[in-house]
N, C-alpha and C positions, 0 to 999 in steps of 0.2 A: 731199885727203890732206895730211898734214903734210909739211913740207919735209925733205929729207935731213938737214939740220942737226939736226932733232929726232930723226929715226929713228936717227941715229948717236950720240945721247947715251947715257951709261951707263944701265943699267936702273934704278939707284937714282934718277938725276936724272929720267928719264922717269916713273917711278912717283910721284915727288914732285909733278910737274906734273899728272899725271892726277888725283891726290887733290885738288889745288886746283880743277881743272876740275869734278870731281864735286861737291865741296862747294858751289861757286858756282852751278852749274846746278841743283842739287837744291833750292836755296833761292830761286831767282829764275826767272821766265819767261825763256826764251831771248831774247826780243825786248828785254828790259830789261838784259841782261848786256852790259857794255862791256869793252874791253881794259883800261881802268883798274881795273876790279873784279878782274881776274885778276892784273895785274902788281903791284898793291899788296899782294897776298897772297903773291906769289912772290919769289924771290931773283934777279930779273933785271929789266932795263929794258924800256920799251915797244919800243925798237928790237930787243931780243932776241926779244920776242914775235913780231915780224914776220920774224925769221930762222927761227923754228920753224913758224909758220903763215901761210897766205896772208892771212887776215883772221879776224875773230871767228866768222864762220859756219864756217870751216874747223875751228877749234878745237871748235866745237859738234858738228859732224858727226863729228869724230874721236872724241869722248867717247861719242857715241851708238853708233858702230860698236864701240868697245871694250866698252861696257856690254852691247850686244847679244850679242857673242861670249861674254862671261863668263856672261851669263844663259842663253844657249843651252847652253853647256857644263854648267852646273850642273843644268839641267833634264834634259838627256840623261843625265847621270850618275845621277840619281835613277831615271829610267826604266830605265836599264841595270841598276841594282842589283836591280830587281824581275824583269827579264828576261821571264818568261812571264806577268807581270801588269802590263801596260802602264799601266793607269789607277791602279793602286795606287802606282806610282812617281810619277805626277803628284800624287796625293793626298798622298803623303809629302812632296813638295816644297812643296806649299801649306802643310802643317802646319809645315814648317821655316821658311817665311817668317813665320808668326805668332809665331815665337820670336825673330825678329831685333830687336835694339834699333833705335830710330829714328835713333840716332847711328852705326850701323854703315855701312860703305861699301856693302855689298850692298843695304841698304835705300835708301840715297841713289841708287844706280844704278837701282833699280826706279822710284823717283820720277821720275827723268829720262826713262826709257823711257815711262812712262805719260803724262807730260806731252806727249810727242811722238806718241803713238798708234801703232797698228799699221801705218799706211800708211808711216811712216818706218822702223819696225822691220823690216818684211818686204816690201821692195820688189823690183822686177824686177832691179835691179843686184845685190842680195844673192843672189837666186835664181840668176843666171847664175854668180856666183862659186862658189856651192855645187855647181852642176852640173859645174864644172871640177875640183872636189876629189873625185877618184874614191874615195879612201880613206874620206872622210866619207860619200859616197853608199852605198858597199858596207856600211859599218857600220850605217847607218840602215836599208837594205833588209834586212839580216840581223835587226835588231831587230824590224822589221815582220813578217818571216816567222815568227820565234819566237812572236810574238803572234797569228799566224794572220790577218793583214791581207792581203787579196788585191791587193797592189800590187807590181808588178815593173818598171814603167816609171820611169826616173829622174825625168822631169819631174813625173809624178803623185806620186812619193814626196816631192819637194821641196814641191809644193803642199800635200800632206797635212801635212808638217812645219809649214809656215806656218799652216795651218788650226788645228792643235793648239796652236801657240804663241799664236795669236790668242785661242783659248778661254781659255788659262791667263792671259794678260795681261788679258783682260776681267774674269775673276774677281778678279785681284789689284787691278785698278782700283777695283772696287766696294768691296773691302776697305780699301785704302789711302786712297782719295779720299772715298768716301761713308760712311766709318765703319761699315761692316758688321762684325758680329762674326765671329770665326773660324768659329763653328758655322754661321752663315748663309752664309759664303763657301763652306764645304765642301759644304753642302747645295745651293747654287747650282751648283757644279761637278758634283755628282752628277746633276743634271738634264741638264747638257750631255753627261756621259758616257752616260747612258741614251739620249739622242737619237742619239748617234753609233753606239752599239752596237746599238740596237734600232729606231731610227727613231721617228717620232711616230705613234701610233695615231689613226686617224680614227674618229669615232663612226658 
């Protein structure tokens, strides 16, 4: 976690630093990013960087967490808009992504998340944090109930959330990394949707 010095910065200053981290990490593998890469883009010294973060990995994990939160929120908003058509909301979100410019912050965040894979995005620590957020849990359970998913246990609900997010990120990965067309990505997700809703028929 960032140090309190960073947490207590003004929102404007924090946002400016976040944008720098997003830009740097979206263009370079995390293992190649250095403190120098960040401070030469920012309006502070190397010493100031270490007042904000423990080390370069701390900065990296911070921007992953922020990116994950923003992406979760956006996807949940699209699902919520459809309310009783769960997968239409996801489909609408995927269509939305195809319209994002490669220079947009949201696009760069997705690049960072995809570089780090689902094991980083949806790990046990994140699950425990979500289980402690009763308001989020109840909101998610209500959304599942509206869509007739037979899930009432909090732990199962969170596991299902991570499962769905992993499916979405897998489709986005093929689209953003493997140069799949928008039509191919949507068709690929339609397969996943069918498997979730109806299972896989055996011959």
